[in-house]
N, CA, C, O and CB atoms as a CASP TS submission, in Angstrom:
PFRMAT TS
TARGET T0000
AUTHOR 0000-0000-0000
METHOD Language model
MODEL 1
PARENT N/A
ATOM      1  N   MET     1       8.800 -13.034  -0.948  1.00  0.00           N
ATOM      2  CA  MET     1       9.337 -11.902  -1.672  1.00  0.00           C
ATOM      3  C   MET     1      10.684 -11.543  -1.052  1.00  0.00           C
ATOM      4  O   MET     1      10.814 -11.430   0.167  1.00  0.00           O
ATOM      5  CB  MET     1       8.353 -10.692  -1.642  1.00  0.00           C
ATOM      6  N   THR     2      11.656 -11.369  -1.890  1.00  0.00           N
ATOM      7  CA  THR     2      12.988 -10.997  -1.406  1.00  0.00           C
ATOM      8  C   THR     2      13.016  -9.503  -1.083  1.00  0.00           C
ATOM      9  O   THR     2      12.127  -8.754  -1.487  1.00  0.00           O
ATOM     10  CB  THR     2      14.081 -11.350  -2.458  1.00  0.00           C
ATOM     11  N   ASP     3      14.052  -9.081  -0.348  1.00  0.00           N
ATOM     12  CA  ASP     3      14.226  -7.659  -0.054  1.00  0.00           C
ATOM     13  C   ASP     3      14.354  -6.855  -1.344  1.00  0.00           C
ATOM     14  O   ASP     3      13.824  -5.748  -1.448  1.00  0.00           O
ATOM     15  CB  ASP     3      15.462  -7.439   0.834  1.00  0.00           C
ATOM     16  N   GLN     4      15.050  -7.408  -2.313  1.00  0.00           N
ATOM     17  CA  GLN     4      15.244  -6.721  -3.591  1.00  0.00           C
ATOM     18  C   GLN     4      13.912  -6.571  -4.336  1.00  0.00           C
ATOM     19  O   GLN     4      13.638  -5.519  -4.915  1.00  0.00           O
ATOM     20  CB  GLN     4      16.261  -7.489  -4.463  1.00  0.00           C
ATOM     21  N   GLU     5      13.096  -7.610  -4.320  1.00  0.00           N
ATOM     22  CA  GLU     5      11.784  -7.538  -4.967  1.00  0.00           C
ATOM     23  C   GLU     5      10.883  -6.521  -4.266  1.00  0.00           C
ATOM     24  O   GLU     5      10.187  -5.739  -4.914  1.00  0.00           O
ATOM     25  CB  GLU     5      11.113  -8.922  -4.973  1.00  0.00           C
ATOM     26  N   LEU     6      10.909  -6.544  -2.934  1.00  0.00           N
ATOM     27  CA  LEU     6      10.116  -5.589  -2.163  1.00  0.00           C
ATOM     28  C   LEU     6      10.543  -4.162  -2.484  1.00  0.00           C
ATOM     29  O   LEU     6       9.699  -3.288  -2.682  1.00  0.00           O
ATOM     30  CB  LEU     6      10.254  -5.861  -0.654  1.00  0.00           C
ATOM     31  N   ASP     7      11.846  -3.925  -2.534  1.00  0.00           N
ATOM     32  CA  ASP     7      12.363  -2.599  -2.853  1.00  0.00           C
ATOM     33  C   ASP     7      11.913  -2.156  -4.245  1.00  0.00           C
ATOM     34  O   ASP     7      11.535  -1.000  -4.438  1.00  0.00           O
ATOM     35  CB  ASP     7      13.894  -2.587  -2.763  1.00  0.00           C
ATOM     36  N   ALA     8      11.951  -3.064  -5.208  1.00  0.00           N
ATOM     37  CA  ALA     8      11.550  -2.728  -6.578  1.00  0.00           C
ATOM     38  C   ALA     8      10.064  -2.375  -6.646  1.00  0.00           C
ATOM     39  O   ALA     8       9.680  -1.426  -7.330  1.00  0.00           O
ATOM     40  CB  ALA     8      11.857  -3.898  -7.527  1.00  0.00           C
ATOM     41  N   VAL     9       9.239  -3.132  -5.944  1.00  0.00           N
ATOM     42  CA  VAL     9       7.801  -2.866  -5.955  1.00  0.00           C
ATOM     43  C   VAL     9       7.498  -1.556  -5.235  1.00  0.00           C
ATOM     44  O   VAL     9       6.691  -0.758  -5.710  1.00  0.00           O
ATOM     45  CB  VAL     9       7.027  -4.029  -5.300  1.00  0.00           C
ATOM     46  N   TYR    10       8.141  -1.334  -4.094  1.00  0.00           N
ATOM     47  CA  TYR    10       7.929  -0.088  -3.346  1.00  0.00           C
ATOM     48  C   TYR    10       8.375   1.113  -4.172  1.00  0.00           C
ATOM     49  O   TYR    10       7.711   2.149  -4.176  1.00  0.00           O
ATOM     50  CB  TYR    10       8.690  -0.122  -2.003  1.00  0.00           C
ATOM     51  N   THR    11       9.494   0.974  -4.867  1.00  0.00           N
ATOM     52  CA  THR    11       9.983   2.043  -5.734  1.00  0.00           C
ATOM     53  C   THR    11       8.986   2.332  -6.851  1.00  0.00           C
ATOM     54  O   THR    11       8.742   3.494  -7.178  1.00  0.00           O
ATOM     55  CB  THR    11      11.350   1.673  -6.326  1.00  0.00           C
ATOM     56  N   ALA    12       8.412   1.292  -7.435  1.00  0.00           N
ATOM     57  CA  ALA    12       7.409   1.480  -8.488  1.00  0.00           C
ATOM     58  C   ALA    12       6.192   2.234  -7.953  1.00  0.00           C
ATOM     59  O   ALA    12       5.654   3.110  -8.630  1.00  0.00           O
ATOM     60  CB  ALA    12       6.975   0.120  -9.068  1.00  0.00           C
ATOM     61  N   LEU    13       5.763   1.894  -6.747  1.00  0.00           N
ATOM     62  CA  LEU    13       4.633   2.595  -6.135  1.00  0.00           C
ATOM     63  C   LEU    13       4.979   4.061  -5.887  1.00  0.00           C
ATOM     64  O   LEU    13       4.179   4.948  -6.182  1.00  0.00           O
ATOM     65  CB  LEU    13       4.225   1.915  -4.815  1.00  0.00           C
ATOM     66  N   CYS    14       6.161   4.313  -5.350  1.00  0.00           N
ATOM     67  CA  CYS    14       6.586   5.691  -5.083  1.00  0.00           C
ATOM     68  C   CYS    14       6.670   6.505  -6.366  1.00  0.00           C
ATOM     69  O   CYS    14       6.275   7.670  -6.391  1.00  0.00           O
ATOM     70  CB  CYS    14       7.940   5.703  -4.370  1.00  0.00           C
ATOM     71  N   ARG    15       7.175   5.907  -7.414  1.00  0.00           N
ATOM     72  CA  ARG    15       7.259   6.614  -8.703  1.00  0.00           C
ATOM     73  C   ARG    15       5.869   6.922  -9.249  1.00  0.00           C
ATOM     74  O   ARG    15       5.622   8.016  -9.754  1.00  0.00           O
ATOM     75  CB  ARG    15       8.051   5.779  -9.729  1.00  0.00           C
ATOM     76  N   ALA    16       4.968   5.956  -9.145  1.00  0.00           N
ATOM     77  CA  ALA    16       3.595   6.183  -9.611  1.00  0.00           C
ATOM     78  C   ALA    16       2.949   7.321  -8.822  1.00  0.00           C
ATOM     79  O   ALA    16       2.261   8.164  -9.396  1.00  0.00           O
ATOM     80  CB  ALA    16       2.750   4.889  -9.478  1.00  0.00           C
ATOM     81  N   LEU    17       3.170   7.345  -7.512  1.00  0.00           N
ATOM     82  CA  LEU    17       2.617   8.409  -6.677  1.00  0.00           C
ATOM     83  C   LEU    17       3.236   9.758  -7.021  1.00  0.00           C
ATOM     84  O   LEU    17       2.550  10.781  -7.018  1.00  0.00           O
ATOM     85  CB  LEU    17       2.838   8.093  -5.197  1.00  0.00           C
ATOM     86  N   GLY    18       4.525   9.758  -7.315  1.00  0.00           N
ATOM     87  CA  GLY    18       5.235  10.993  -7.621  1.00  0.00           C
ATOM     88  C   GLY    18       4.776  11.667  -8.898  1.00  0.00           C
ATOM     89  O   GLY    18       5.008  12.861  -9.087  1.00  0.00           O
ATOM     90  N   GLU    19       4.137  10.931  -9.765  1.00  0.00           N
ATOM     91  CA  GLU    19       3.651  11.483 -11.031  1.00  0.00           C
ATOM     92  C   GLU    19       2.261  12.101 -10.907  1.00  0.00           C
ATOM     93  O   GLU    19       1.731  12.643 -11.877  1.00  0.00           O
ATOM     94  CB  GLU    19       3.632  10.401 -12.089  1.00  0.00           C
ATOM     95  N   LEU    20       1.672  12.018  -9.719  1.00  0.00           N
ATOM     96  CA  LEU    20       0.297  12.471  -9.526  1.00  0.00           C
ATOM     97  C   LEU    20       0.233  13.674  -8.600  1.00  0.00           C
ATOM     98  O   LEU    20       1.152  13.925  -7.820  1.00  0.00           O
ATOM     99  CB  LEU    20      -0.560  11.343  -8.969  1.00  0.00           C
ATOM    100  N   ASP    21      -0.879  14.421  -8.699  1.00  0.00           N
ATOM    101  CA  ASP    21      -1.090  15.468  -7.703  1.00  0.00           C
ATOM    102  C   ASP    21      -1.602  14.797  -6.419  1.00  0.00           C
ATOM    103  O   ASP    21      -1.847  13.590  -6.392  1.00  0.00           O
ATOM    104  CB  ASP    21      -2.106  16.564  -8.226  1.00  0.00           C
ATOM    105  N   HIS    22      -1.755  15.587  -5.378  1.00  0.00           N
ATOM    106  CA  HIS    22      -2.106  15.042  -4.056  1.00  0.00           C
ATOM    107  C   HIS    22      -3.406  14.230  -4.091  1.00  0.00           C
ATOM    108  O   HIS    22      -3.465  13.116  -3.569  1.00  0.00           O
ATOM    109  CB  HIS    22      -2.239  16.181  -3.040  1.00  0.00           C
ATOM    110  N   GLU    23      -4.433  14.792  -4.703  1.00  0.00           N
ATOM    111  CA  GLU    23      -5.732  14.108  -4.737  1.00  0.00           C
ATOM    112  C   GLU    23      -5.657  12.800  -5.519  1.00  0.00           C
ATOM    113  O   GLU    23      -6.218  11.788  -5.098  1.00  0.00           O
ATOM    114  CB  GLU    23      -6.797  15.019  -5.354  1.00  0.00           C
ATOM    115  N   GLN    24      -4.970  12.821  -6.648  1.00  0.00           N
ATOM    116  CA  GLN    24      -4.827  11.605  -7.452  1.00  0.00           C
ATOM    117  C   GLN    24      -4.010  10.552  -6.701  1.00  0.00           C
ATOM    118  O   GLN    24      -4.295   9.358  -6.793  1.00  0.00           O
ATOM    119  CB  GLN    24      -4.162  11.929  -8.806  1.00  0.00           C
ATOM    120  N   ALA    25      -2.994  10.998  -5.959  1.00  0.00           N
ATOM    121  CA  ALA    25      -2.172  10.067  -5.182  1.00  0.00           C
ATOM    122  C   ALA    25      -3.007   9.388  -4.099  1.00  0.00           C
ATOM    123  O   ALA    25      -2.863   8.190  -3.856  1.00  0.00           O
ATOM    124  CB  ALA    25      -0.972  10.802  -4.548  1.00  0.00           C
ATOM    125  N   LEU    26      -3.882  10.159  -3.449  1.00  0.00           N
ATOM    126  CA  LEU    26      -4.765   9.563  -2.443  1.00  0.00           C
ATOM    127  C   LEU    26      -5.698   8.536  -3.068  1.00  0.00           C
ATOM    128  O   LEU    26      -5.972   7.492  -2.474  1.00  0.00           O
ATOM    129  CB  LEU    26      -5.581  10.650  -1.737  1.00  0.00           C
ATOM    130  N   MET    27      -6.182   8.834  -4.262  1.00  0.00           N
ATOM    131  CA  MET    27      -7.053   7.883  -4.963  1.00  0.00           C
ATOM    132  C   MET    27      -6.288   6.605  -5.310  1.00  0.00           C
ATOM    133  O   MET    27      -6.814   5.503  -5.157  1.00  0.00           O
ATOM    134  CB  MET    27      -7.633   8.524  -6.246  1.00  0.00           C
ATOM    135  N   LEU    28      -5.051   6.755  -5.776  1.00  0.00           N
ATOM    136  CA  LEU    28      -4.239   5.579  -6.103  1.00  0.00           C
ATOM    137  C   LEU    28      -4.014   4.732  -4.852  1.00  0.00           C
ATOM    138  O   LEU    28      -4.160   3.511  -4.894  1.00  0.00           O
ATOM    139  CB  LEU    28      -2.882   6.003  -6.718  1.00  0.00           C
ATOM    140  N   LEU    29      -3.658   5.379  -3.739  1.00  0.00           N
ATOM    141  CA  LEU    29      -3.431   4.630  -2.501  1.00  0.00           C
ATOM    142  C   LEU    29      -4.704   3.941  -2.020  1.00  0.00           C
ATOM    143  O   LEU    29      -4.655   2.811  -1.533  1.00  0.00           O
ATOM    144  CB  LEU    29      -2.900   5.560  -1.411  1.00  0.00           C
ATOM    145  N   SER    30      -5.830   4.612  -2.154  1.00  0.00           N
ATOM    146  CA  SER    30      -7.106   4.006  -1.753  1.00  0.00           C
ATOM    147  C   SER    30      -7.419   2.783  -2.601  1.00  0.00           C
ATOM    148  O   SER    30      -7.814   1.740  -2.081  1.00  0.00           O
ATOM    149  CB  SER    30      -8.246   5.025  -1.865  1.00  0.00           C
ATOM    150  N   ARG    31      -7.240   2.918  -3.901  1.00  0.00           N
ATOM    151  CA  ARG    31      -7.504   1.788  -4.801  1.00  0.00           C
ATOM    152  C   ARG    31      -6.531   0.646  -4.531  1.00  0.00           C
ATOM    153  O   ARG    31      -6.923  -0.520  -4.511  1.00  0.00           O
ATOM    154  CB  ARG    31      -7.404   2.233  -6.274  1.00  0.00           C
ATOM    155  N   PHE    32      -5.262   0.987  -4.324  1.00  0.00           N
ATOM    156  CA  PHE    32      -4.267  -0.030  -4.019  1.00  0.00           C
ATOM    157  C   PHE    32      -4.631  -0.767  -2.724  1.00  0.00           C
ATOM    158  O   PHE    32      -4.526  -1.991  -2.651  1.00  0.00           O
ATOM    159  CB  PHE    32      -2.869   0.605  -3.903  1.00  0.00           C
ATOM    160  N   ALA    33      -5.055  -0.016  -1.712  1.00  0.00           N
ATOM    161  CA  ALA    33      -5.433  -0.635  -0.438  1.00  0.00           C
ATOM    162  C   ALA    33      -6.593  -1.610  -0.627  1.00  0.00           C
ATOM    163  O   ALA    33      -6.568  -2.716  -0.087  1.00  0.00           O
ATOM    164  CB  ALA    33      -5.812   0.442   0.591  1.00  0.00           C
ATOM    165  N   LEU    34      -7.599  -1.209  -1.382  1.00  0.00           N
ATOM    166  CA  LEU    34      -8.742  -2.100  -1.615  1.00  0.00           C
ATOM    167  C   LEU    34      -8.331  -3.353  -2.379  1.00  0.00           C
ATOM    168  O   LEU    34      -8.762  -4.456  -2.043  1.00  0.00           O
ATOM    169  CB  LEU    34      -9.840  -1.365  -2.384  1.00  0.00           C
ATOM    170  N   LEU    35      -7.497  -3.186  -3.407  1.00  0.00           N
ATOM    171  CA  LEU    35      -7.030  -4.349  -4.165  1.00  0.00           C
ATOM    172  C   LEU    35      -6.202  -5.285  -3.282  1.00  0.00           C
ATOM    173  O   LEU    35      -6.334  -6.505  -3.372  1.00  0.00           O
ATOM    174  CB  LEU    35      -6.200  -3.896  -5.380  1.00  0.00           C
ATOM    175  N   ALA    36      -5.354  -4.715  -2.432  1.00  0.00           N
ATOM    176  CA  ALA    36      -4.539  -5.529  -1.523  1.00  0.00           C
ATOM    177  C   ALA    36      -5.425  -6.273  -0.524  1.00  0.00           C
ATOM    178  O   ALA    36      -5.171  -7.436  -0.211  1.00  0.00           O
ATOM    179  CB  ALA    36      -3.516  -4.646  -0.774  1.00  0.00           C
ATOM    180  N   MET    37      -6.463  -5.601  -0.024  1.00  0.00           N
ATOM    181  CA  MET    37      -7.385  -6.252   0.907  1.00  0.00           C
ATOM    182  C   MET    37      -8.056  -7.458   0.263  1.00  0.00           C
ATOM    183  O   MET    37      -8.217  -8.500   0.897  1.00  0.00           O
ATOM    184  CB  MET    37      -8.444  -5.261   1.391  1.00  0.00           C
ATOM    185  N   LEU    38      -8.443  -7.312  -0.990  1.00  0.00           N
ATOM    186  CA  LEU    38      -9.069  -8.434  -1.691  1.00  0.00           C
ATOM    187  C   LEU    38      -8.092  -9.595  -1.858  1.00  0.00           C
ATOM    188  O   LEU    38      -8.497 -10.755  -1.784  1.00  0.00           O
ATOM    189  CB  LEU    38      -9.587  -7.984  -3.061  1.00  0.00           C
ATOM    190  N   GLU    39      -6.829  -9.302  -2.079  1.00  0.00           N
ATOM    191  CA  GLU    39      -5.815 -10.347  -2.237  1.00  0.00           C
ATOM    192  C   GLU    39      -5.495 -11.026  -0.907  1.00  0.00           C
ATOM    193  O   GLU    39      -5.327 -12.244  -0.855  1.00  0.00           O
ATOM    194  CB  GLU    39      -4.539  -9.758  -2.840  1.00  0.00           C
ATOM    195  N   ILE    40      -5.411 -10.240   0.166  1.00  0.00           N
ATOM    196  CA  ILE    40      -5.077 -10.797   1.485  1.00  0.00           C
ATOM    197  C   ILE    40      -6.228 -11.659   1.996  1.00  0.00           C
ATOM    198  O   ILE    40      -5.999 -12.738   2.543  1.00  0.00           O
ATOM    199  CB  ILE    40      -4.761  -9.663   2.500  1.00  0.00           C
ATOM    200  N   ASP    41      -7.464 -11.191   1.822  1.00  0.00           N
ATOM    201  CA  ASP    41      -8.666 -11.985   2.090  1.00  0.00           C
ATOM    202  C   ASP    41      -8.732 -12.561   3.501  1.00  0.00           C
ATOM    203  O   ASP    41      -9.196 -13.684   3.697  1.00  0.00           O
ATOM    204  CB  ASP    41      -8.751 -13.102   1.106  1.00  0.00           C
ATOM    205  N   SER    42      -8.263 -11.783   4.490  1.00  0.00           N
ATOM    206  CA  SER    42      -8.345 -12.212   5.882  1.00  0.00           C
ATOM    207  C   SER    42      -8.672 -10.995   6.745  1.00  0.00           C
ATOM    208  O   SER    42      -7.795 -10.172   7.007  1.00  0.00           O
ATOM    209  CB  SER    42      -7.012 -12.889   6.346  1.00  0.00           C
ATOM    210  N   PRO    43      -9.931 -10.872   7.191  1.00  0.00           N
ATOM    211  CA  PRO    43     -10.298  -9.709   7.995  1.00  0.00           C
ATOM    212  C   PRO    43      -9.410  -9.518   9.224  1.00  0.00           C
ATOM    213  O   PRO    43      -9.030  -8.390   9.541  1.00  0.00           O
ATOM    214  CB  PRO    43     -11.731  -9.831   8.430  1.00  0.00           C
ATOM    215  N   ASP    44      -9.078 -10.599   9.914  1.00  0.00           N
ATOM    216  CA  ASP    44      -8.230 -10.475  11.100  1.00  0.00           C
ATOM    217  C   ASP    44      -6.860  -9.908  10.742  1.00  0.00           C
ATOM    218  O   ASP    44      -6.366  -9.003  11.415  1.00  0.00           O
ATOM    219  CB  ASP    44      -8.072 -11.835  11.786  1.00  0.00           C
ATOM    220  N   ARG    45      -6.254 -10.432   9.696  1.00  0.00           N
ATOM    221  CA  ARG    45      -4.931  -9.952   9.270  1.00  0.00           C
ATOM    222  C   ARG    45      -5.009  -8.500   8.815  1.00  0.00           C
ATOM    223  O   ARG    45      -4.114  -7.706   9.105  1.00  0.00           O
ATOM    224  CB  ARG    45      -4.370 -10.834   8.133  1.00  0.00           C
ATOM    225  N   LEU    46      -6.072  -8.154   8.106  1.00  0.00           N
ATOM    226  CA  LEU    46      -6.228  -6.776   7.644  1.00  0.00           C
ATOM    227  C   LEU    46      -6.365  -5.811   8.813  1.00  0.00           C
ATOM    228  O   LEU    46      -5.793  -4.721   8.780  1.00  0.00           O
ATOM    229  CB  LEU    46      -7.441  -6.659   6.727  1.00  0.00           C
ATOM    230  N   HIS    47      -7.113  -6.190   9.845  1.00  0.00           N
ATOM    231  CA  HIS    47      -7.219  -5.339  11.034  1.00  0.00           C
ATOM    232  C   HIS    47      -5.853  -5.165  11.698  1.00  0.00           C
ATOM    233  O   HIS    47      -5.517  -4.070  12.148  1.00  0.00           O
ATOM    234  CB  HIS    47      -8.227  -5.936  12.039  1.00  0.00           C
ATOM    235  N   GLU    48      -5.070  -6.231  11.761  1.00  0.00           N
ATOM    236  CA  GLU    48      -3.715  -6.135  12.316  1.00  0.00           C
ATOM    237  C   GLU    48      -2.868  -5.158  11.512  1.00  0.00           C
ATOM    238  O   GLU    48      -2.175  -4.316  12.083  1.00  0.00           O
ATOM    239  CB  GLU    48      -3.042  -7.518  12.342  1.00  0.00           C
ATOM    240  N   LEU    49      -2.921  -5.268  10.200  1.00  0.00           N
ATOM    241  CA  LEU    49      -2.122  -4.401   9.333  1.00  0.00           C
ATOM    242  C   LEU    49      -2.557  -2.941   9.439  1.00  0.00           C
ATOM    243  O   LEU    49      -1.717  -2.042   9.432  1.00  0.00           O
ATOM    244  CB  LEU    49      -2.224  -4.867   7.882  1.00  0.00           C
ATOM    245  N   ILE    50      -3.860  -2.704   9.538  1.00  0.00           N
ATOM    246  CA  ILE    50      -4.350  -1.334   9.711  1.00  0.00           C
ATOM    247  C   ILE    50      -3.811  -0.757  11.017  1.00  0.00           C
ATOM    248  O   ILE    50      -3.375   0.393  11.058  1.00  0.00           O
ATOM    249  CB  ILE    50      -5.904  -1.296   9.699  1.00  0.00           C
ATOM    250  N   GLY    51      -3.841  -1.546  12.069  1.00  0.00           N
ATOM    251  CA  GLY    51      -3.295  -1.100  13.349  1.00  0.00           C
ATOM    252  C   GLY    51      -1.814  -0.785  13.263  1.00  0.00           C
ATOM    253  O   GLY    51      -1.360   0.227  13.795  1.00  0.00           O
ATOM    254  N   GLN    52      -1.061  -1.645  12.596  1.00  0.00           N
ATOM    255  CA  GLN    52       0.376  -1.405  12.436  1.00  0.00           C
ATOM    256  C   GLN    52       0.633  -0.144  11.627  1.00  0.00           C
ATOM    257  O   GLN    52       1.516   0.644  11.967  1.00  0.00           O
ATOM    258  CB  GLN    52       1.048  -2.604  11.762  1.00  0.00           C
ATOM    259  N   ALA    53      -0.123   0.050  10.574  1.00  0.00           N
ATOM    260  CA  ALA    53       0.070   1.223   9.718  1.00  0.00           C
ATOM    261  C   ALA    53      -0.292   2.517  10.448  1.00  0.00           C
ATOM    262  O   ALA    53       0.268   3.573  10.156  1.00  0.00           O
ATOM    263  CB  ALA    53      -0.769   1.092   8.444  1.00  0.00           C
ATOM    264  N   ALA    54      -1.222   2.435  11.393  1.00  0.00           N
ATOM    265  CA  ALA    54      -1.668   3.619  12.125  1.00  0.00           C
ATOM    266  C   ALA    54      -0.721   4.007  13.258  1.00  0.00           C
ATOM    267  O   ALA    54      -0.816   5.110  13.796  1.00  0.00           O
ATOM    268  CB  ALA    54      -3.049   3.385  12.681  1.00  0.00           C
ATOM    269  N   GLU    55       0.191   3.105  13.622  1.00  0.00           N
ATOM    270  CA  GLU    55       1.144   3.409  14.691  1.00  0.00           C
ATOM    271  C   GLU    55       2.126   4.479  14.225  1.00  0.00           C
ATOM    272  O   GLU    55       2.490   4.522  13.050  1.00  0.00           O
ATOM    273  CB  GLU    55       1.903   2.134  15.130  1.00  0.00           C
ATOM    274  N   PRO    56       2.558   5.344  15.150  1.00  0.00           N
ATOM    275  CA  PRO    56       3.568   6.342  14.772  1.00  0.00           C
ATOM    276  C   PRO    56       4.841   5.661  14.277  1.00  0.00           C
ATOM    277  O   PRO    56       5.229   4.603  14.772  1.00  0.00           O
ATOM    278  CB  PRO    56       3.891   7.265  15.967  1.00  0.00           C
ATOM    279  N   ALA    57       5.468   6.271  13.314  1.00  0.00           N
ATOM    280  CA  ALA    57       6.689   5.689  12.716  1.00  0.00           C
ATOM    281  C   ALA    57       7.870   5.730  13.651  1.00  0.00           C
ATOM    282  O   ALA    57       8.958   5.281  13.291  1.00  0.00           O
ATOM    283  CB  ALA    57       7.047   6.414  11.441  1.00  0.00           C
TER
END
């Protein structure tokens, strides 16, 4: 995925989240996370990504 493609996809996600209230946005993120986990299909990689996401920005 190119930087431009990544930016476009991230922007689409942000726009989708922006159209929802807080609870609906959390549901969208939860569903997205589960769908992404099914696509990645690697428990070790998923644990790594969860750790990275949990680190302070």
